[in-house]
C-alpha positions in Angstrom: 24.7 -14.0 22.4 23.5 -13.3 18.9 19.7 -12.8 19.1 19.3 -11.6 15.5 16.5 -13.2 13.6 17.5 -15.5 10.7 16.5 -14.7 7.2 17.0 -17.7 4.9 18.0 -16.4 1.4 17.6 -18.7 -1.6 19.6 -17.9 -4.7 22.2 -16.3 -2.4 24.9 -16.4 -5.0 22.6 -15.1 -7.7 21.6 -11.5 -8.4 18.5 -10.9 -6.3 19.4 -13.2 -3.4 22.9 -11.9 -3.4 21.7 -8.4 -3.2 19.6 -9.1 -0.2 22.4 -11.0 1.5 24.7 -8.0 1.1 22.1 -5.6 2.3 21.6 -7.5 5.5 25.3 -8.1 6.0 26.0 -4.4 5.5 23.4 -3.5 8.2 25.6 -4.4 11.1 23.3 -2.9 13.7 20.2 -4.5 12.1 17.8 -7.2 13.4 18.7 -9.9 10.9 21.3 -12.5 10.2 21.8 -14.2 6.9 21.5 -17.9 6.2 22.6 -18.1 2.6 21.3 -21.1 0.6 23.2 -22.4 -2.4 23.7 -25.7 -4.2 27.4 -25.1 -4.2 28.8 -23.9 -0.8 32.3 -24.4 -2.2 31.8 -21.8 -4.9 33.7 -18.5 -4.8 30.4 -16.6 -4.4 29.4 -18.7 -1.4 32.8 -18.4 0.2 32.7 -14.6 -0.2 29.3 -14.4 1.6 30.7 -16.6 4.3 33.7 -14.2 4.6 31.2 -11.3 5.0 29.4 -13.1 7.8 26.7 -15.2 6.3 26.0 -18.8 7.4 26.2 -20.7 4.2 24.1 -23.9 3.8 23.5 -26.3 1.0 20.0 -26.9 -0.4 18.5 -27.6 -3.8 15.0 -26.7 -4.9 14.9 -29.9 -6.9 15.5 -31.9 -3.8 12.7 -30.9 -1.5 14.1 -32.9 1.5 17.0 -30.3 1.7 14.7 -27.3 1.9 13.3 -27.9 5.4 16.7 -27.9 7.2 17.6 -24.6 5.4 14.4 -23.0 6.7 14.4 -24.5 10.2 14.3 -21.8 12.9 14.3 -19.0 10.4 12.1 -15.9 11.0 11.9 -15.0 7.4 12.8 -16.2 3.9 13.6 -14.7 0.5 12.3 -17.1 -2.1 13.4 -16.8 -5.7 13.7 -19.2 -8.7 15.8 -18.9 -11.8 13.8 -19.4 -15.0 16.9 -18.7 -17.2 18.7 -21.8 -15.9 16.7 -24.1 -18.2 13.9 -21.7 -19.5 11.1 -24.0 -18.3 8.1 -22.4 -16.6 6.9 -25.8 -15.6 10.2 -26.5 -13.8 10.1 -23.1 -12.2 6.6 -23.7 -10.9 7.6 -27.1 -9.5 10.4 -25.4 -7.6 8.1 -22.7 -6.3 5.6 -25.3 -5.0 8.4 -27.0 -3.1 9.5 -23.7 -1.6 6.0 -22.9 -0.5 5.5 -26.3 1.1 8.8 -26.1 2.9 8.2 -22.6 4.2 4.8 -23.6 5.4 6.0 -26.6 7.2 8.9 -24.6 8.8 6.5 -22.0 10.2 8.3 -19.1 8.5 6.8 -15.8 9.8 7.5 -13.7 6.8 8.4 -14.9 3.3 9.1 -12.7 0.3 8.3 -14.4 -3.0 10.0 -12.8 -6.0 7.3 -12.9 -8.6 6.0 -11.0 -11.7 2.8 -10.1 -13.4 0.8 -12.5 -15.5 1.3 -10.9 -19.0 -1.9 -12.6 -20.3 -3.9 -10.1 -18.3 -2.8 -7.6 -20.9 -2.1 -9.8 -23.9 -4.5 -12.8 -23.9 -3.4 -16.2 -25.0 -5.3 -16.0 -28.2 -3.9 -12.6 -29.1 -1.6 -13.0 -32.1 0.5 -9.9 -31.5 3.1 -12.3 -30.1 3.6 -16.1 -30.2 2.3 -18.3 -27.4 5.3 -20.1 -25.8 5.5 -23.4 -24.0 1.9 -24.1 -24.9 0.1 -21.6 -22.7 2.3 -18.6 -21.9 3.1 -15.3 -23.5 6.1 -14.5 -21.4 6.8 -17.7 -19.5 9.2 -16.3 -16.9 6.5 -13.8 -15.9 3.4 -16.0 -16.3 4.8 -19.1 -14.6 5.8 -17.1 -11.5 2.4 -15.4 -11.4 0.7 -18.9 -11.6 2.9 -20.0 -8.6 1.7 -17.1 -6.4 -1.2 -19.2 -5.0 1.1 -21.9 -3.7 2.2 -19.6 -0.9 -1.3 -18.8 0.1 -2.4 -22.4 -0.1 0.5 -23.4 2.2 -0.4 -20.8 4.7 2.8 -18.8 4.3 2.7 -15.2 5.4 4.0 -13.7 2.1 4.9 -10.5 0.5 4.7 -10.7 -3.3 7.6 -8.7 -4.6 7.5 -7.8 -8.3 10.7 -6.4 -9.8 11.4 -5.6 -13.4 14.2 -5.4 -16.0 17.7 -5.5 -14.3 20.0 -2.8 -15.6 22.7 -5.4 -15.0 21.3 -7.1 -18.1 23.0 -4.4 -20.1 26.4 -5.7 -19.0 26.0 -9.3 -20.2 22.6 -10.4 -21.6 21.7 -7.4 -23.7 24.8 -5.2 -24.0 25.3 -2.4 -26.5 26.9 -3.9 -29.6 28.9 -2.4 -32.5 27.0 -1.6 -35.7 28.7 -1.9 -39.0 29.8 1.7 -38.8 31.4 1.0 -35.4 28.9 2.9 -33.3 27.5 1.3 -30.2 23.8 0.4 -30.5 21.0 -0.7 -28.2 18.6 -2.6 -30.5 15.4 -3.3 -28.6 11.8 -3.7 -29.7 10.5 -1.0 -27.4 9.6 1.8 -29.9 9.2 5.0 -27.9 7.8 3.3 -24.8 9.5 3.5 -21.5 11.3 0.6 -20.0 11.0 0.2 -16.3 14.4 -0.8 -14.9 16.1 -1.3 -11.5 19.5 -2.0 -10.0 19.7 -5.5 -8.6 21.2 -4.0 -5.4 18.0 -2.0 -4.9 15.9 -5.2 -5.1 17.8 -6.5 -2.1 17.6 -3.2 -0.2 13.9 -3.0 -0.8 13.4 -6.6 0.3 15.2 -5.8 3.5 13.0 -2.8 4.1 9.9 -5.0 3.7 11.2 -7.6 6.2 12.1 -4.8 8.6 8.5 -3.5 8.5 7.2 -6.7 10.3 3.7 -7.6 9.3 2.9 -4.3 7.4 3.3 -6.0 4.0 2.1 -9.5 4.6 -0.3 -10.5 1.8 0.7 -7.3 -0.1 1.9 -7.1 -3.7 4.8 -4.7 -3.9 5.9 -3.7 -7.5 9.2 -1.9 -7.8 11.5 -0.1 -10.2 14.2 2.5 -10.1 13.2 4.6 -13.1 11.0 4.4 -16.2 12.9 5.5 -19.3 12.6 5.4 -23.1 15.4 3.4 -24.4 16.6 6.4 -26.4 17.1 8.3 -23.1 19.0 5.2 -21.8 21.3 5.3 -24.8 21.9 9.1 -24.2 22.8 8.4 -20.6 25.1 5.6 -21.7 26.8 7.9 -24.2 27.7 10.3 -21.4 28.8 7.6 -19.0 30.9 5.6 -21.5 32.4 8.5 -23.3 31.3 7.5 -26.8 28.1 7.7 -28.7 25.5 5.0 -28.0 22.4 5.1 -30.2 19.1 3.4 -29.9 17.9 1.4 -32.9 14.3 0.4 -32.6 13.5 -3.0 -34.1 10.3 -4.9 -34.5 9.5 -7.7 -32.0 9.5 -10.2 -34.8 13.0 -9.1 -35.9 14.2 -9.4 -32.3 12.7 -12.9 -31.9 14.3 -13.9 -35.2 17.8 -13.4 -33.9 17.7 -17.0 -32.8 19.8 -16.9 -29.6 18.7 -19.1 -26.8 15.6 -17.4 -25.3 15.2 -14.9 -28.2 11.4 -15.7 -28.4 11.1 -15.2 -24.6 13.0 -12.0 -24.6 11.3 -10.6 -27.6 7.9 -11.3 -26.0 9.1 -9.7 -22.8 10.1 -6.4 -24.5 6.9 -6.4 -26.5 5.0 -6.8 -23.3 6.9 -3.9 -21.7 6.1 -1.7 -24.7 2.5 -2.7 -25.4 1.5 -2.7 -21.7 3.7 0.2 -20.7 1.1 2.3 -18.9 -0.2 -0.5 -16.7 3.2 -1.9 -15.9 4.9 1.4 -15.0 1.9 2.8 -13.1 2.0 -0.2 -10.8 5.6 0.9 -9.9 5.2 4.2 -8.0 8.8 5.4 -7.7 8.0 7.6 -4.8 6.6 4.7 -2.9 9.6 2.6 -3.7 11.9 5.4 -2.6 10.0 5.6 0.7 11.0 2.0 1.4 14.5 2.4 0.0 15.8 6.0 0.3 19.0 5.0 -1.6 17.0 4.0 -4.7 19.2 4.6 -7.8 18.1 6.1 -11.0 19.7 4.9 -14.3 22.4 7.6 -14.4 23.4 6.9 -10.8 23.7 3.2 -11.6 25.7 3.9 -14.7 28.2 6.0 -12.7 29.2 3.0 -10.6 29.0 0.3 -13.3 30.5 2.0 -16.4 33.8 0.1 -16.0 32.0 -3.2 -16.2 30.9 -2.7 -19.8 32.9 -4.9 -22.2 33.2 -2.7 -25.3 34.8 -4.4 -28.2 
């Protein structure tokens, strides 16, 4: 009889949730079994998780009645929302509140809530270094999650607050190197000489599994993680080596980045400006040795590049 404890993973076909699902499923001698939650159990991603051994169930964070059954009987839960689906912090907070209520009602013994800092602690709302977005936020996908943290305490959910950072996977699709007019690949970010804290999505999942495996050790704790803190010029140099052609870093101003006008350009421009202007506070919260103590396989940027270089689409 399978006596493994169930971890209900929301966002199971997404990046963070998928990383945790795969980490649990790869740990064949571990204590946990995966209940993978998705709105689309018929999707290719869901079917692949099922093939790997997950129990795939349907639930929708916009339909609170579906959340309780997904959490029933689970020891733990990984709770994550997707701001980028419609880029509304208000919607994301509504989903977080529903997750907190459902986890509280289900009696989950250990929840991990994927959250982020409130950027307004560093850049106040009346600071005109960057525009205020959605009425009250500087970086809505950070600040909305931070505002949602109290939902889990209010609902009496034993929670670890996991703060990640920039996914290196964003360099494959969302912010890839692009050809300049002279044909050279460029990374054009508003980071100046500041270090960008980054992480492999796979390592978010592995670290979340380590937190769950430690029982009550990290209940009520905030755990901030990264894989490496690097100036973007150093990232470009590493990409040059990995991709076999020069990649240069072109610093741009935050205003120039925001002016590009793609969906979410204001949000992303504010995010990078926060990373740069608040670099010391943000990176010092992410002690790489402490993260590696939880996840000994933690990848640095060059290690991540070595296994992902074939996924770059270089026109």
